C-alpha positions as CSV (number, residue, x, y, z in Angstrom):
1,M,13.2,-221.3,-41.3
2,S,12.8,-220.3,-45.0
3,A,9.3,-219.0,-45.9
4,G,9.9,-220.7,-49.2
5,M,8.2,-220.4,-52.6
6,V,4.6,-219.4,-52.8
7,I,2.5,-219.7,-56.0
8,I,-0.9,-217.9,-56.4
9,G,-3.0,-219.8,-58.9
10,A,-3.3,-223.6,-59.3
11,G,-3.8,-223.9,-63.0
12,E,-1.4,-225.2,-65.6
13,A,1.3,-222.5,-64.9
14,G,1.1,-222.8,-61.1
15,V,1.2,-226.6,-60.9
16,R,4.0,-226.8,-63.5
17,A,6.1,-224.2,-61.6
18,A,5.7,-226.1,-58.4
19,V,6.7,-229.4,-60.0
20,T,9.7,-227.7,-61.7
21,L,10.9,-226.3,-58.5
22,R,11.1,-229.8,-57.1
23,D,12.6,-231.2,-60.2
24,Q,15.4,-228.6,-60.0
25,G,16.3,-229.7,-56.5
26,W,14.4,-227.2,-54.3
27,T,13.8,-228.9,-51.0
28,G,12.3,-226.0,-49.1
29,P,8.6,-225.2,-48.6
30,I,6.3,-224.8,-51.7
31,T,2.8,-223.4,-51.1
32,L,0.4,-223.6,-54.0
33,L,-2.8,-221.5,-53.5
34,G,-5.9,-222.2,-55.5
35,E,-9.0,-220.1,-55.4
36,E,-11.3,-222.8,-56.6
37,P,-12.3,-225.7,-54.2
38,H,-11.0,-228.4,-56.6
39,T,-7.7,-230.1,-57.0
40,P,-5.9,-228.6,-60.0
41,Y,-7.7,-229.6,-63.3
42,E,-7.3,-229.2,-67.0
43,R,-9.4,-226.4,-68.5
44,P,-9.4,-227.3,-72.3
45,P,-12.0,-230.2,-71.8
46,L,-14.5,-227.8,-70.2
47,S,-15.6,-226.6,-73.7
48,K,-15.1,-230.0,-75.4
49,A,-15.2,-233.5,-74.0
50,Y,-16.5,-232.5,-70.5
51,L,-19.2,-230.3,-72.0
52,T,-20.4,-233.0,-74.4
53,G,-20.4,-235.6,-71.6
54,A,-17.6,-237.7,-73.2
55,H,-15.7,-237.1,-69.9
56,D,-17.8,-237.4,-66.8
57,S,-15.2,-236.0,-64.4
58,L,-12.5,-233.3,-64.4
59,T,-9.0,-234.3,-65.5
60,D,-6.4,-233.6,-62.8
61,I,-3.3,-231.8,-63.9
62,G,-0.3,-234.0,-63.6
63,G,-2.3,-237.0,-62.2
64,S,-3.9,-237.7,-58.9
65,G,-1.6,-237.5,-55.9
66,R,1.3,-235.9,-57.7
67,L,1.4,-232.8,-55.4
68,D,1.4,-234.9,-52.3
69,E,4.2,-237.1,-53.6
70,L,6.3,-234.0,-54.1
71,D,5.5,-232.5,-50.7
72,I,3.8,-229.5,-52.3
73,D,1.4,-227.8,-49.8
74,F,-1.7,-227.3,-52.0
75,R,-4.4,-225.2,-50.4
76,P,-7.7,-225.0,-52.3
77,G,-10.4,-222.4,-51.7
78,V,-7.9,-219.7,-50.7
79,T,-8.4,-216.1,-52.0
80,V,-5.4,-213.7,-51.7
81,E,-6.6,-210.2,-51.1
82,A,-3.3,-208.3,-50.8
83,I,0.4,-208.5,-51.4
84,K,2.6,-206.6,-48.9
85,R,5.8,-206.3,-50.9
86,D,7.8,-204.6,-48.2
87,A,7.0,-207.5,-45.8
88,K,7.1,-210.2,-48.5
89,A,3.7,-211.3,-47.2
90,L,0.3,-212.2,-48.6
91,M,-3.0,-211.5,-46.8
92,T,-5.8,-213.9,-47.4
93,R,-9.6,-213.4,-47.2
94,S,-9.7,-215.7,-44.1
95,G,-7.2,-213.3,-42.3
96,E,-4.1,-215.5,-42.7
97,T,-0.7,-214.0,-43.4
98,L,1.6,-216.0,-45.6
99,H,5.3,-215.0,-46.1
100,Y,7.4,-215.8,-49.1
101,D,10.9,-215.8,-50.3
102,K,9.9,-215.8,-53.9
103,L,6.4,-215.4,-55.2
104,L,4.9,-216.5,-58.5
105,L,1.7,-214.9,-59.8
106,A,-0.2,-217.5,-61.9
107,M,-3.8,-216.2,-61.5
108,G,-4.8,-216.8,-65.1
109,A,-7.6,-214.9,-66.7
110,S,-11.4,-214.5,-66.3
111,A,-14.1,-214.7,-69.0
112,R,-15.2,-211.2,-70.1
113,R,-18.8,-210.4,-69.2
114,I,-21.3,-208.6,-71.4
115,R,-24.5,-206.7,-70.7
116,I,-27.6,-207.2,-72.8
117,P,-30.6,-204.9,-72.1
118,K,-33.6,-206.7,-70.7
119,V,-31.6,-209.8,-69.9
120,P,-30.6,-210.3,-66.2
121,D,-26.8,-210.7,-65.9
122,P,-27.1,-214.2,-64.2
123,S,-28.9,-215.4,-67.3
124,I,-25.8,-214.8,-69.5
125,L,-23.6,-217.8,-68.9
126,L,-19.8,-217.8,-69.2
127,L,-17.3,-220.6,-69.6
128,R,-14.0,-220.5,-67.8
129,S,-14.3,-222.7,-64.7
130,A,-15.6,-226.2,-63.9
131,E,-18.7,-224.6,-62.3
132,D,-19.4,-222.6,-65.5
133,S,-19.2,-225.8,-67.5
134,D,-21.5,-227.6,-65.1
135,R,-24.1,-224.8,-65.3
136,I,-24.2,-225.3,-69.1
137,R,-24.1,-229.1,-68.9
138,E,-27.1,-229.4,-66.6
139,R,-29.3,-227.3,-68.9
140,I,-28.5,-229.0,-72.2
141,R,-31.3,-231.0,-73.7
142,E,-32.4,-232.1,-77.1
143,G,-33.9,-229.1,-79.0
144,L,-32.6,-226.5,-76.6
145,H,-32.3,-223.1,-78.4
146,A,-28.8,-221.8,-77.5
147,V,-27.4,-218.4,-78.5
148,I,-23.6,-217.9,-78.3
149,I,-22.3,-214.3,-78.3
150,G,-18.9,-214.4,-79.9
151,G,-17.4,-216.3,-82.8
152,G,-13.9,-216.9,-81.3
153,F,-12.3,-220.1,-80.1
154,I,-14.4,-220.6,-76.9
155,G,-17.7,-219.6,-78.6
156,L,-17.1,-222.0,-81.5
157,E,-16.0,-224.9,-79.3
158,V,-19.1,-224.5,-77.2
159,A,-21.2,-224.3,-80.3
160,A,-19.8,-227.6,-81.6
161,S,-20.3,-229.3,-78.2
162,L,-23.9,-228.1,-77.8
163,R,-24.7,-229.1,-81.4
164,Q,-23.4,-232.6,-80.7
165,R,-25.7,-232.7,-77.8
166,G,-28.7,-232.0,-80.0
167,A,-29.2,-228.3,-79.3
168,E,-30.2,-225.7,-81.9
169,V,-27.3,-223.3,-81.9
170,H,-26.9,-219.7,-83.1
171,V,-23.5,-217.9,-83.0
172,L,-23.6,-214.1,-83.2
173,E,-20.3,-212.4,-84.2
174,L,-19.9,-208.6,-84.5
175,Q,-17.0,-209.0,-87.0
176,D,-17.4,-210.0,-90.6
177,E,-15.4,-213.2,-90.1
178,L,-15.1,-215.8,-87.4
179,M,-11.9,-215.7,-85.2
180,K,-10.9,-212.6,-87.2
181,R,-8.1,-211.5,-85.0
182,A,-6.7,-215.0,-84.4
183,V,-6.5,-217.0,-87.7
184,P,-6.1,-216.3,-91.4
185,G,-9.4,-215.9,-93.4
186,V,-9.0,-219.1,-95.3
187,I,-8.8,-221.1,-92.1
188,A,-11.8,-219.3,-90.7
189,Q,-13.8,-220.0,-93.8
190,K,-13.2,-223.7,-93.5
191,I,-14.2,-223.7,-89.8
192,R,-17.4,-221.8,-90.7
193,A,-18.3,-224.2,-93.4
194,E,-17.9,-227.2,-91.0
195,H,-20.1,-225.5,-88.4
196,E,-22.8,-224.7,-91.0
197,A,-22.7,-228.2,-92.4
198,R,-23.3,-229.5,-88.9
199,G,-26.3,-227.3,-88.5
200,V,-24.9,-224.3,-86.5
201,N,-26.4,-221.0,-87.5
202,I,-23.6,-218.4,-88.0
203,H,-24.6,-214.7,-88.0
204,L,-21.7,-212.4,-88.9
205,S,-21.7,-208.6,-88.5
206,T,-24.7,-209.1,-86.2
207,R,-25.7,-207.8,-82.8
208,I,-28.8,-208.0,-80.7
209,T,-31.1,-205.0,-81.1
210,D,-34.1,-206.0,-78.9
211,V,-35.2,-208.7,-76.4
212,N,-38.8,-209.7,-75.8
213,T,-40.6,-212.5,-74.0
214,R,-43.4,-214.3,-75.7
215,H,-45.2,-217.2,-74.1
216,D,-42.4,-217.6,-71.5
217,R,-39.8,-217.7,-74.3
218,R,-37.0,-215.2,-74.7
219,M,-36.9,-213.9,-78.3
220,L,-33.9,-211.9,-79.6
221,T,-34.2,-209.5,-82.5
222,L,-31.0,-209.3,-84.5
223,S,-29.6,-206.5,-86.5
224,N,-29.9,-208.7,-89.6
225,G,-33.6,-208.6,-89.2
226,Q,-34.1,-212.1,-87.9
227,T,-35.8,-213.1,-84.6
228,I,-34.5,-216.2,-82.8
229,Q,-35.4,-218.0,-79.6
230,A,-32.9,-218.1,-76.8
231,D,-33.4,-220.7,-74.0
232,M,-29.8,-220.2,-73.1
233,I,-27.4,-217.3,-73.8
234,I,-23.6,-217.9,-73.5
235,A,-21.0,-215.1,-73.8
236,G,-17.7,-216.2,-75.4
237,V,-16.1,-212.8,-76.0
238,G,-12.6,-213.5,-74.8
239,A,-10.8,-213.4,-71.4
240,A,-9.2,-210.6,-69.3
241,P,-6.1,-211.2,-67.4
242,N,-6.5,-211.3,-63.6
243,T,-4.3,-208.4,-62.6
244,G,-6.2,-206.7,-59.7
245,L,-3.9,-208.2,-57.0
246,A,-0.7,-207.2,-58.8
247,E,-2.0,-203.7,-59.6
248,S,-3.0,-203.1,-56.0
249,A,0.5,-204.1,-55.0
250,G,2.0,-201.5,-57.3
251,L,3.3,-203.8,-60.0
252,R,3.2,-202.6,-63.6
253,I,0.3,-203.7,-65.7
254,E,0.4,-203.8,-69.5
255,N,-2.3,-206.1,-71.0
256,G,-1.4,-208.4,-68.0
257,V,1.2,-208.3,-65.3
258,A,4.2,-206.9,-67.1
259,V,7.3,-209.2,-66.9
260,D,10.6,-209.4,-68.7
261,G,11.7,-212.4,-70.8
262,G,12.6,-214.3,-67.7
263,M,9.1,-213.9,-66.3
264,R,10.3,-211.4,-63.7
265,T,8.3,-208.3,-62.6
266,E,10.1,-205.2,-61.5
267,D,10.1,-206.6,-58.0
268,P,13.0,-209.0,-57.9
269,D,11.1,-211.4,-55.7
270,I,7.9,-211.6,-57.7
271,F,7.5,-213.5,-61.0
272,A,4.4,-214.1,-63.2
273,A,3.5,-216.8,-65.8
274,G,0.6,-217.9,-67.9
275,D,-2.5,-216.1,-69.0
276,C,-2.2,-213.3,-66.4
277,C,1.1,-211.8,-67.8
278,S,2.6,-210.1,-70.8
279,F,6.2,-210.3,-71.9
280,P,8.5,-209.2,-74.7
281,H,9.0,-211.9,-77.3
282,P,12.5,-212.0,-78.8
283,L,11.3,-213.8,-82.0
284,Y,9.2,-210.8,-82.8
285,D,11.5,-207.9,-82.0
286,D,10.5,-207.9,-78.4
287,L,6.9,-207.2,-79.2
288,R,5.0,-207.4,-75.9
289,I,2.3,-210.1,-76.0
290,R,0.0,-212.1,-73.7
291,L,-0.7,-215.8,-74.5
292,E,-3.7,-218.0,-73.6
293,S,-2.5,-221.5,-74.2
294,W,-2.0,-224.4,-71.7
295,R,1.4,-225.3,-73.3
296,C,2.7,-221.8,-73.3
297,A,1.6,-221.4,-69.7
298,Q,3.6,-224.5,-68.7
299,E,6.7,-223.4,-70.6
300,Q,6.6,-220.0,-69.0
301,A,6.2,-221.5,-65.6
302,E,9.3,-223.7,-66.1
303,V,11.3,-220.6,-67.0
304,A,9.9,-218.7,-64.0
305,A,10.6,-221.6,-61.6
306,R,14.2,-221.9,-62.7
307,N,14.8,-218.2,-62.4
308,M,13.2,-218.1,-58.9
309,L,16.1,-220.5,-58.0
310,G,18.7,-218.0,-59.4
311,E,19.0,-219.0,-63.1
312,S,18.9,-216.4,-65.9
313,E,16.7,-218.0,-68.6
314,S,14.4,-216.3,-71.0
315,Y,11.2,-217.6,-72.6
316,E,11.9,-217.6,-76.3
317,K,9.7,-220.4,-77.8
318,A,7.2,-219.8,-80.6
319,P,3.7,-219.5,-79.3
320,W,1.4,-222.5,-80.0
321,F,-2.3,-222.9,-79.8
322,W,-4.9,-225.5,-80.7
323,S,-8.7,-226.0,-80.9
324,D,-10.9,-229.0,-81.7
325,Q,-14.3,-228.3,-83.2
326,F,-16.4,-231.2,-84.4
327,D,-13.9,-233.5,-86.3
328,L,-11.6,-230.6,-87.2
329,G,-8.3,-229.9,-85.5
330,L,-6.9,-226.3,-85.7
331,Q,-3.3,-225.5,-84.8
332,I,-1.4,-222.3,-84.9
333,V,2.3,-221.7,-84.2
334,G,4.1,-218.4,-84.1
335,M,2.3,-215.2,-85.0
336,T,0.8,-215.2,-88.5
337,D,0.0,-211.5,-88.3
338,Q,3.7,-210.6,-88.1
339,G,4.4,-211.8,-91.7
340,S,4.2,-209.8,-94.9
341,E,3.5,-212.7,-97.3
342,T,1.1,-215.7,-97.0
343,I,1.7,-219.0,-98.8
344,T,-1.1,-221.6,-98.9
345,R,-0.7,-225.3,-99.0
346,D,-4.0,-226.8,-100.3
347,L,-4.5,-230.2,-98.8
348,G,-7.8,-230.7,-100.7
349,E,-10.5,-232.2,-98.6
350,R,-8.0,-232.9,-95.9
351,G,-7.6,-229.2,-95.0
352,R,-5.4,-226.2,-95.4
353,L,-2.0,-225.0,-94.2
354,L,-1.0,-221.4,-94.3
355,F,2.5,-220.0,-93.9
356,S,3.3,-216.4,-93.0
357,L,6.7,-215.2,-94.1
358,R,8.6,-212.1,-93.0
359,S,10.2,-209.8,-95.6
360,D,13.5,-211.5,-94.9
361,G,12.1,-214.9,-95.9
362,S,12.0,-216.4,-92.4
363,L,8.8,-218.0,-91.1
364,A,6.7,-215.8,-88.7
365,G,3.9,-218.2,-88.2
366,A,1.8,-221.1,-89.6
367,A,-1.8,-222.1,-89.2
368,G,-3.6,-225.2,-90.3
369,V,-6.9,-227.0,-90.1
370,A,-7.7,-230.6,-91.0
371,E,-9.5,-233.6,-89.7
372,G,-8.2,-234.8,-86.4
373,N,-4.5,-234.4,-85.9
374,A,-3.6,-234.6,-89.6
375,I,-1.6,-231.4,-89.6
376,A,0.1,-231.8,-86.2
377,R,3.4,-233.1,-87.7
378,D,3.7,-230.3,-90.2
379,I,2.9,-227.7,-87.5
380,K,5.6,-229.2,-85.3
381,V,8.1,-228.8,-88.2
382,C,7.0,-225.2,-88.6
383,E,7.6,-224.6,-84.9
384,R,11.2,-225.7,-85.2
385,L,11.6,-223.6,-88.4
386,I,10.4,-220.5,-86.5
387,N,12.5,-221.2,-83.4
388,R,15.6,-221.6,-85.5
389,G,15.0,-218.6,-87.7
390,I,15.2,-220.8,-90.9
391,K,14.2,-219.3,-94.2
392,P,12.2,-222.0,-96.0
393,N,11.8,-222.4,-99.7
394,P,8.4,-220.9,-100.6
395,E,7.9,-223.4,-103.4
396,V,8.3,-226.3,-101.0
397,L,5.8,-224.7,-98.6
398,A,3.2,-224.4,-101.3
399,D,3.6,-228.0,-102.7
400,P,1.3,-230.4,-100.8
401,E,3.4,-233.3,-102.0
402,A,6.7,-232.0,-100.6
403,P,7.6,-233.0,-97.1
404,L,8.5,-230.1,-94.8
405,K,11.0,-231.8,-92.6
406,P,13.9,-231.5,-95.0
407,L,13.6,-227.7,-94.7
408,L,15.1,-228.1,-91.2
409,K,18.4,-228.8,-92.8
410,A,18.6,-225.4,-94.5
């Protein structure tokens, strides 16, 4: 009997790969291993609607009962401790041995931890899992003094959610700009203005220099000279790919499990997809990148699943990312840092769109921010422009009255 397909990780990538295997006609065994005790759930709401209380429960990936319908053997609470490549077998913490024909690594990433002198490590909260979000949720109260370390996407999403729950929020960022490595400065400035208008205290180029307890209150002294109260400290300083299992198995690690464009490792029977892997992107001269986006994880998983069945596909789509903060929607497609010229489309009070052009005139990336989903349609057009390698007219990009869709006919 075939050992079948085994997937480590029951997030967006793992579930999508399992479903795709069935959609592609695979009738053999599929085993989906999840380390957490839950059924697979969506992570984006953890810093948004779930944290604010707008959602009282976790949102299942793919809908309740989908895995059972497809005869996918989902096993929660399973920790894989070793991959025995020569035997094509996995060793679990409980002592079980699981064999595989093909293996997909979809372990995701873990929130990066920080150390703060005089603050016990358990007092520094993180946000990556449902349990992390629950720890924060149960402590939120009106007037809570919350300090968030890190002005990236997660830190700012949490800041917005806590502020909406009535907390006093301070965001500390070492860089001189929010989200500096991720979005253009104009976009970051609009996000900052929205946070400050909503009462979030933003401290740029700032770190903690001392910690003291006064009358049972933890007080933080900052490098900008201010002293602030910290009833809760949350670290939002990025995520690290979960590569320990792959590294112990002798697989190549390069800012994640290194795979080719088809999501294959150097072991022909082992694939990887999602936040845990890095791959060469053909739209950017095979630059090796790692993506943290639910949609990208799903797309990579589909490619991996088909290649596990013998196809020869490559993942070639432009990266896409989104973030909701207060009433603002931020979307990014492509890689804005790979362009040499930036064109701005001023949407007035509605927002901003920025286009990053390569030296040959093709679109490398686009980023936009506006209320709700106001920019979603334009970002979708930009995605198609990037994927097709079209060289858009810069004058049209800059004109807020000119529709972008006709550029697709170029």
